[in-house]
C-alpha positions in Angstrom: -2.9 -52.0 34.3 -5.4 -53.6 31.8 -7.3 -56.7 32.7 -6.1 -60.0 31.2 -7.1 -60.1 27.5 -7.4 -56.3 27.3 -5.2 -53.6 26.0 -4.6 -50.1 27.5 -4.9 -47.0 25.3 -3.5 -43.6 26.0 -5.4 -40.6 24.7 -4.8 -36.9 25.0 -7.2 -35.4 27.5 -8.9 -33.3 24.7 -9.5 -36.4 22.6 -11.0 -38.2 25.6 -13.3 -35.3 26.5 -14.5 -35.2 22.9 -15.1 -38.9 22.8 -16.9 -38.9 26.2 -19.2 -36.1 25.0 -20.0 -37.9 21.8 -20.6 -41.1 23.6 -22.9 -39.4 26.1 -24.9 -38.0 23.2 -25.2 -41.4 21.7 -26.2 -42.9 25.0 -23.1 -45.1 25.3 -20.0 -45.4 27.3 -16.6 -44.3 25.8 -15.5 -47.9 25.2 -18.7 -48.9 23.5 -18.7 -45.7 21.4 -15.1 -46.3 20.3 -15.9 -50.0 19.4 -18.9 -48.9 17.4 -16.9 -46.2 15.7 -14.1 -48.5 14.7 -16.3 -51.3 13.6 -18.4 -49.0 11.4 -15.1 -47.9 9.6 -14.1 -51.5 8.6 -16.1 -51.3 5.4 -14.7 -47.9 4.4 -11.2 -47.0 3.1 -9.1 -45.8 6.0 -6.4 -44.4 3.6 -5.6 -40.7 3.7 -7.0 -38.8 0.6 -3.6 -37.6 -0.5 
């Protein structure tokens, strides 16, 4: 159960393992890495290229 003010997120194990490895390479935790990744995408178009 998430803490008050927080939201839980379910990921496939493979996705979590990939994110955890990338976060470790960047010297961050998974939550911090995801936050950085999502914030860096706000200036870019998130629409599919089709």
